[in-house]
C-alpha positions as CSV (number, residue, x, y, z in Angstrom):
1,M,10.0,-38.7,-31.2
2,S,10.9,-42.6,-30.5
3,N,12.4,-44.2,-28.1
4,E,16.0,-44.1,-30.1
5,T,15.8,-40.3,-30.1
6,I,18.6,-38.9,-28.3
7,L,19.4,-35.0,-27.5
8,N,23.0,-34.0,-27.6
9,N,24.4,-37.3,-27.4
10,R,23.3,-37.8,-24.0
11,Y,19.5,-38.0,-23.2
12,V,17.8,-40.8,-24.5
13,L,14.0,-40.2,-24.6
14,Q,12.0,-43.3,-23.7
15,A,8.5,-42.4,-22.9
16,Q,6.0,-39.8,-23.0
17,Q,5.0,-39.0,-19.7
18,G,2.5,-36.1,-20.0
19,S,2.2,-32.7,-22.0
20,G,0.7,-29.2,-21.5
21,G,0.2,-26.1,-23.2
22,M,3.7,-25.2,-23.1
23,S,5.8,-28.4,-23.3
24,V,5.8,-32.3,-23.4
25,I,7.5,-34.4,-21.0
26,Y,9.2,-37.5,-21.3
27,K,10.9,-40.0,-19.0
28,A,14.7,-40.2,-20.6
29,K,18.1,-41.8,-19.6
30,D,20.9,-39.6,-19.1
31,L,23.8,-41.7,-20.4
32,S,26.4,-39.9,-18.9
33,L,25.6,-40.1,-15.3
34,G,23.5,-43.4,-16.0
35,R,20.5,-42.1,-14.2
36,T,16.7,-41.8,-15.2
37,V,15.5,-38.4,-15.6
38,A,12.5,-36.2,-17.0
39,I,12.9,-33.8,-19.7
40,K,10.0,-31.4,-20.6
41,I,10.6,-30.0,-24.4
42,L,8.7,-26.7,-25.1
43,R,6.4,-26.7,-27.9
44,P,7.9,-25.1,-31.2
45,S,5.1,-22.6,-30.8
46,L,7.1,-20.7,-28.3
47,T,10.7,-21.2,-29.5
48,T,10.4,-18.6,-32.2
49,D,11.1,-15.8,-29.9
50,P,14.5,-15.6,-29.2
51,S,14.0,-13.4,-26.2
52,F,11.5,-15.6,-25.0
53,L,14.6,-18.4,-25.0
54,E,16.8,-16.2,-23.1
55,K,14.2,-15.4,-20.3
56,F,13.4,-19.0,-20.4
57,K,17.1,-20.2,-19.7
58,N,17.6,-17.4,-17.2
59,E,14.3,-18.6,-15.2
60,A,15.5,-22.0,-15.8
61,R,19.3,-21.2,-14.0
62,S,17.4,-20.1,-11.4
63,V,15.1,-22.7,-10.4
64,A,18.6,-25.0,-10.8
65,N,20.0,-23.1,-7.9
66,L,16.8,-24.3,-5.8
67,S,17.7,-27.1,-3.5
68,H,14.6,-28.1,-1.5
69,P,12.9,-31.6,-0.8
70,N,9.6,-29.8,-2.2
71,I,10.7,-28.6,-5.6
72,V,11.5,-30.8,-8.6
73,T,15.3,-30.7,-9.2
74,V,16.7,-29.2,-12.3
75,H,19.6,-31.0,-13.7
76,D,20.3,-29.0,-17.1
77,V,18.7,-26.8,-19.4
78,G,19.8,-27.0,-23.1
79,S,18.9,-27.0,-26.8
80,D,19.7,-29.5,-29.9
81,G,18.9,-27.7,-33.0
82,P,15.4,-26.1,-32.6
83,T,14.5,-28.4,-29.7
84,H,14.9,-26.4,-26.6
85,Y,14.4,-28.6,-22.9
86,I,14.9,-28.9,-19.2
87,V,16.4,-31.7,-17.4
88,M,14.8,-32.6,-14.3
89,E,14.7,-35.4,-11.5
90,M,12.4,-38.0,-12.2
91,V,9.5,-38.2,-9.6
92,E,7.5,-41.7,-9.4
93,G,3.8,-40.9,-8.8
94,Q,1.0,-38.6,-10.3
95,D,0.5,-35.1,-10.4
96,L,-2.0,-33.7,-8.0
97,K,-5.0,-32.7,-10.4
98,K,-5.5,-36.8,-11.3
99,I,-5.4,-37.6,-7.7
100,I,-8.1,-35.1,-7.0
101,K,-10.2,-36.2,-10.2
102,T,-9.7,-40.1,-9.2
103,R,-10.6,-39.6,-5.4
104,G,-12.7,-36.6,-5.3
105,A,-12.2,-34.7,-1.9
106,L,-9.2,-35.8,-0.3
107,P,-9.4,-36.5,3.9
108,I,-8.7,-33.5,5.6
109,D,-5.3,-34.6,7.4
110,L,-4.2,-35.8,3.6
111,A,-5.5,-32.4,2.2
112,L,-3.7,-30.1,5.0
113,N,-0.3,-32.3,4.9
114,L,0.0,-31.8,1.0
115,A,-0.9,-28.0,1.5
116,I,1.7,-27.5,3.9
117,Q,4.7,-29.2,1.6
118,I,3.5,-27.2,-1.3
119,C,3.8,-24.2,0.8
120,L,7.3,-25.0,1.9
121,G,8.3,-25.4,-1.7
122,I,7.0,-22.3,-3.3
123,G,8.0,-20.6,0.4
124,F,11.3,-21.6,-0.6
125,A,11.0,-20.1,-4.0
126,H,10.1,-16.8,-2.6
127,R,12.8,-16.4,-0.5
128,S,15.0,-16.6,-3.5
129,N,13.2,-14.0,-5.0
130,L,11.2,-16.1,-7.5
131,V,7.6,-16.3,-8.2
132,H,6.0,-19.2,-9.8
133,A,2.9,-17.5,-11.7
134,D,1.6,-21.0,-12.6
135,V,0.4,-23.0,-9.7
136,K,-2.3,-25.4,-10.3
137,P,-2.5,-29.2,-9.2
138,Q,-0.9,-30.0,-12.8
139,N,2.5,-28.7,-11.2
140,I,2.3,-30.5,-8.3
141,L,3.4,-34.1,-8.0
142,V,2.6,-36.4,-5.6
143,T,4.8,-39.4,-5.0
144,P,3.1,-42.8,-3.5
145,E,4.7,-41.8,-0.1
146,N,2.7,-38.7,-0.3
147,V,5.8,-36.2,-0.7
148,V,5.3,-33.1,-2.5
149,K,7.3,-31.9,-5.8
150,V,6.6,-28.3,-6.9
151,T,7.6,-28.1,-10.9
152,D,7.6,-25.6,-13.6
153,F,8.9,-23.3,-12.0
154,G,9.5,-19.7,-13.9
155,I,8.5,-20.7,-17.4
156,A,5.2,-19.1,-16.8
157,Q,6.6,-15.9,-15.6
158,A,9.2,-15.9,-18.7
159,L,6.3,-16.2,-21.1
160,S,4.5,-13.5,-19.4
161,D,7.3,-11.2,-19.6
162,T,8.4,-11.8,-23.0
163,Q,5.2,-12.8,-25.2
164,P,2.2,-11.4,-23.5
165,Q,0.1,-11.8,-26.3
166,Q,0.5,-15.7,-25.5
167,R,-0.7,-15.5,-22.4
168,V,-4.3,-16.3,-22.8
169,D,-3.9,-19.3,-25.1
170,V,-0.9,-20.8,-23.3
171,V,-0.3,-19.9,-19.9
172,W,-3.9,-18.9,-18.8
173,G,-5.5,-21.4,-21.2
174,S,-7.6,-22.8,-18.2
175,P,-7.5,-19.9,-15.7
176,H,-9.3,-21.7,-13.0
177,Y,-6.1,-21.0,-10.2
178,F,-5.2,-17.4,-11.4
179,A,-5.4,-14.8,-8.8
180,P,-7.5,-11.5,-9.4
181,E,-4.5,-9.5,-10.5
182,Q,-3.5,-11.8,-13.0
183,A,-6.5,-11.9,-14.5
184,R,-6.3,-8.5,-14.8
185,G,-2.9,-8.5,-17.1
186,E,-1.1,-7.1,-13.6
187,R,2.3,-8.7,-13.2
188,P,2.3,-11.4,-10.5
189,S,3.9,-11.4,-6.7
190,P,4.0,-14.0,-4.0
191,A,0.7,-13.0,-2.8
192,S,-0.6,-14.0,-6.3
193,D,1.0,-17.8,-5.7
194,V,-0.7,-17.6,-2.5
195,Y,-4.1,-17.1,-3.8
196,S,-3.5,-20.1,-6.3
197,I,-2.6,-22.3,-3.4
198,G,-6.1,-21.3,-1.8
199,I,-7.7,-22.6,-5.1
200,V,-5.8,-25.9,-5.3
201,M,-6.6,-26.1,-1.0
202,F,-10.3,-25.4,-1.7
203,E,-10.2,-28.1,-4.8
204,M,-8.4,-30.9,-2.6
205,L,-11.1,-30.3,0.6
206,T,-14.2,-30.1,-1.6
207,G,-13.3,-32.2,-4.9
208,R,-14.1,-29.3,-6.9
209,L,-13.1,-25.4,-8.0
210,P,-14.9,-22.9,-6.3
211,Y,-15.4,-20.8,-9.7
212,V,-16.7,-22.1,-13.0
213,G,-17.3,-20.6,-16.6
214,T,-18.0,-21.3,-20.0
215,N,-15.1,-19.6,-21.4
216,Q,-11.8,-17.9,-20.2
217,Q,-13.4,-14.4,-19.8
218,E,-16.1,-15.6,-17.4
219,L,-13.4,-17.4,-15.1
220,A,-11.6,-14.1,-15.4
221,M,-14.2,-12.2,-14.2
222,A,-15.4,-14.7,-11.4
223,H,-11.7,-14.2,-10.0
224,I,-12.3,-10.6,-10.1
225,K,-15.9,-10.4,-8.8
226,E,-17.8,-13.1,-7.9
227,R,-18.5,-14.0,-4.1
228,V,-15.4,-16.0,-2.2
229,P,-17.0,-19.1,-1.3
230,M,-16.4,-20.9,2.0
231,A,-15.1,-24.8,1.6
232,T,-17.8,-25.7,4.0
233,E,-20.3,-24.8,1.7
234,F,-19.6,-27.8,-0.3
235,N,-17.9,-30.2,2.2
236,P,-19.6,-29.6,6.0
237,A,-16.7,-32.5,6.8
238,V,-14.3,-29.3,6.7
239,P,-13.4,-27.8,9.8
240,E,-14.8,-24.1,10.2
241,A,-11.5,-22.8,11.4
242,L,-9.6,-24.2,8.4
243,A,-12.3,-23.0,6.1
244,R,-11.5,-19.5,7.3
245,I,-8.0,-20.0,6.5
246,V,-8.9,-20.7,3.0
247,F,-11.4,-17.8,2.3
248,K,-8.8,-15.4,3.8
249,I,-6.1,-16.6,1.4
250,M,-8.6,-16.3,-1.6
251,S,-9.4,-13.1,-1.0
252,K,-9.5,-10.6,-4.1
253,E,-7.0,-8.1,-2.7
254,P,-3.6,-9.3,-2.4
255,S,-3.3,-7.2,1.0
256,A,-6.0,-9.3,2.4
257,R,-4.2,-12.6,2.0
258,Y,-1.0,-14.0,3.6
259,Q,2.1,-12.1,1.8
260,M,4.4,-15.2,1.1
261,A,4.0,-19.0,1.0
262,D,6.1,-19.1,4.0
263,Q,3.9,-17.3,6.1
264,L,0.7,-19.5,4.8
265,G,2.6,-22.7,5.9
266,R,3.4,-21.7,9.2
267,I,-0.3,-20.8,9.8
268,L,-1.4,-24.1,8.4
269,Q,1.2,-26.0,10.6
270,E,0.3,-24.1,14.0
271,Y,-3.7,-25.2,12.9
272,Q,-2.2,-28.5,12.2
273,G,-0.2,-29.1,16.0
274,R,-3.6,-27.7,17.3
275,S,-5.5,-30.4,15.5
276,K,-3.2,-33.1,16.8
277,D,-3.0,-31.7,20.5
278,R,-7.1,-32.1,20.4
279,T,-7.1,-35.7,18.8
280,I,-4.4,-37.1,21.1
281,S,-5.7,-35.4,24.4
282,G,-9.5,-35.9,23.9
283,P,-12.1,-33.2,24.2
284,A,-11.9,-33.0,28.3
285,A,-8.1,-32.5,28.2
286,P,-7.2,-28.3,27.6
287,S,-5.1,-27.1,24.5
288,S,-1.9,-25.4,25.3
289,V,-2.6,-23.0,27.7
290,P,-0.2,-20.2,29.4
291,E,1.5,-20.9,32.6
292,A,-0.2,-18.2,34.3
293,D,-3.7,-19.8,33.3
294,N,-2.6,-23.1,35.2
295,K,-3.2,-21.3,38.4
296,P,-6.2,-21.2,40.7
297,S,-8.4,-18.1,39.5
298,I,-8.3,-15.4,42.1
299,P,-10.3,-12.2,41.8
300,P,-8.0,-9.2,42.3
301,P,-8.4,-7.7,45.8
302,P,-10.6,-4.4,45.5
303,M,-7.6,-2.1,46.6
304,P,-3.8,-2.6,46.4
305,Q,-2.3,-4.7,48.7
306,R,1.5,-4.2,49.6
307,N,1.8,-6.6,52.3
308,K,3.5,-10.0,51.4
309,P,0.1,-12.0,50.2
310,T,-0.8,-14.9,52.6
311,P,-0.6,-18.6,50.9
312,I,-4.1,-19.5,49.7
313,S,-5.5,-22.1,51.7
314,S,-9.3,-21.6,51.7
315,E,-12.4,-19.9,50.1
316,P,-13.1,-17.5,52.4
317,T,-9.3,-16.1,51.9
318,A,-10.2,-15.8,48.2
319,R,-11.0,-11.8,48.0
320,Y,-9.4,-10.6,51.1
321,S,-5.6,-11.9,52.7
322,P,-6.5,-12.7,55.4
323,A,-9.9,-11.4,56.7
324,P,-10.7,-12.7,59.8
325,V,-14.2,-12.1,61.7
326,A,-13.7,-8.8,63.7
327,P,-13.3,-9.6,67.4
328,Q,-16.4,-8.3,70.1
329,S,-13.9,-5.7,71.4
330,Y,-13.8,-4.3,67.7
331,D,-15.4,-0.6,67.6
332,P,-18.1,0.0,64.6
333,R,-18.7,3.8,65.3
334,N,-16.5,4.7,62.2
335,P,-17.1,1.9,59.7
336,S,-16.5,4.5,56.7
337,I,-12.9,5.8,57.4
338,P,-10.4,3.3,56.4
339,A,-7.7,2.2,57.9
340,P,-4.1,4.3,57.6
341,S,-1.9,3.3,54.9
342,G,1.6,3.2,56.8
343,N,4.5,1.4,56.7
344,P,4.0,-2.0,55.1
345,Q,6.3,-3.4,57.8
346,Q,4.4,-2.1,60.4
347,Q,0.8,-2.9,59.2
348,S,-1.9,-4.5,61.3
349,P,-2.7,-8.5,60.4
350,I,-6.3,-7.0,59.5
351,S,-5.0,-5.1,56.0
352,S,-8.1,-5.3,54.6
353,P,-12.2,-3.9,55.1
354,P,-13.2,-6.2,58.0
355,Q,-16.3,-8.3,57.6
356,P,-19.5,-7.2,58.9
357,L,-19.8,-7.1,62.7
358,Q,-22.5,-9.9,63.8
359,Q,-24.2,-8.0,67.1
360,S,-27.5,-7.8,68.2
361,Y,-27.1,-4.6,70.1
362,T,-27.2,-1.1,68.8
363,P,-23.8,0.6,68.5
364,P,-23.5,3.7,71.0
365,P,-23.2,7.2,69.3
366,P,-19.9,8.3,68.1
367,S,-17.3,10.2,70.2
368,D,-14.7,12.4,69.8
369,T,-12.1,10.1,70.3
370,G,-13.1,7.2,67.6
371,A,-10.0,7.5,65.0
372,G,-10.8,4.6,62.6
373,F,-10.7,0.5,62.5
374,A,-9.5,-1.0,65.7
375,P,-7.2,-2.5,65.8
376,S,-4.9,-0.5,63.6
377,Y,-1.6,1.1,63.6
378,S,-0.6,4.8,62.7
379,P,2.1,5.6,60.5
380,G,5.6,5.4,62.2
381,N,3.8,4.4,65.8
382,T,3.9,1.0,67.1
383,Q,1.6,1.2,69.6
384,P,-2.6,0.6,68.9
385,E,-4.6,3.4,69.2
386,P,-6.9,3.2,72.1
387,I,-9.9,0.8,72.4
388,V,-13.2,2.4,74.0
389,E,-14.2,-0.4,76.2
390,D,-17.9,-1.0,76.3
391,E,-19.9,-1.1,79.7
392,G,-19.3,-4.9,80.2
393,L,-15.8,-4.5,80.8
394,D,-16.0,-1.7,83.1
395,I,-17.9,-3.5,85.7
396,V,-15.2,-6.3,85.9
397,T,-12.7,-3.3,86.2
398,I,-14.9,-1.8,89.0
399,A,-15.1,-5.7,90.7
400,L,-11.6,-6.5,90.7
401,A,-10.6,-3.0,92.4
402,A,-13.0,-3.8,95.0
403,L,-11.6,-7.2,96.0
404,A,-8.1,-5.6,95.8
405,L,-9.1,-3.0,98.3
406,I,-10.4,-5.6,100.4
407,A,-7.5,-7.4,100.6
408,V,-5.6,-4.6,101.7
409,V,-7.9,-3.9,104.7
410,G,-7.5,-7.5,105.4
411,L,-3.7,-7.2,105.7
412,C,-4.0,-4.1,108.0
413,P,-4.6,-5.9,111.2
414,L,-1.7,-8.4,110.2
415,Y,1.1,-5.9,109.6
416,I,0.0,-4.1,113.0
417,A,0.5,-7.4,115.0
418,V,3.9,-7.7,112.9
419,L,5.0,-4.2,114.1
420,S,3.8,-4.8,117.8
421,A,5.9,-7.9,118.2
422,R,9.2,-6.1,117.0
423,A,8.7,-3.6,119.7
424,V,8.2,-6.1,122.5
């Protein structure tokens, strides 16, 4: 066609922009709206089947209802005699395949950014019950500002549904990106698109495809049977965590992948956020930590403590709260018997096992009166249990009693003298 060719007296074809197995793309001028558009004209070999044309128009109408910044907008679908076409927004830039061929492996940040946008666009279509079925870098346009525009929605699906004999020659002419189930001839699903996104990500990160073959059959069998490679095998600069994500979405079984492009997009965004946090904070700064992890790490007590916890002030109180050293009057004769667990409001301040008694003498033999740790409180009793005093305390008591007796005896003469004076 020349530049003077006009479709339906409205679209002036100006220059060919590209071509593929199913169509030829032209830059055109919309005379009605005065804007530049892209027109995809189907190859004549595909327009002889009325059922395909009907399915193609239905798919094109479905895509026209998709309004998303990462999807090429469809403005119109029509025909002019034997020529069938789709009118789309004109995207300045080039397809992702040309970018990879020119640059090889893309920088990690750029590859991740483009992959997230691909997921956003295709995920939006998945929510509208539309499967792309032909995700590959040739169908992903990238603007000079690195904005992704996914194109060719529904065309491959229309051909697959109506002309299965043409799938190998047209749609699957280079089956480097198709999921194993598609290679087996099964109907594609959103998980199939996810697999294809994984192949595209692998190519962006490594500059090469994961599987190679001399013909279509070898490539199909590679997708079905060959070991899934890790991106780090071909590019050690790829972060291990990102390589594991790509490995998962390239799983042979659809159930082992992320099921929707939206789900994969959220995973990639979370990974991107963690990577940015590490870059900004530096290796010494912690990543996002739950609120509880910001508190000091305190080992749990060996037994439940129902008392109101004592504020943490020093290392010795980290395990028992509080646990002072036992006083010298502490009775160690029954250390194996725990203190009664009475009302929490009437518990002794020493509510946990006391520390070992540091004394040099040998404890006296147990007596029948020993009731447990001292000091402690019995349930419902506010009086402490009797404490058996040691020998040192008995001598002091006897000495005080003797002094008191002497004082009383010394006061007796004085008392007699006072009585005698009153009698006189």
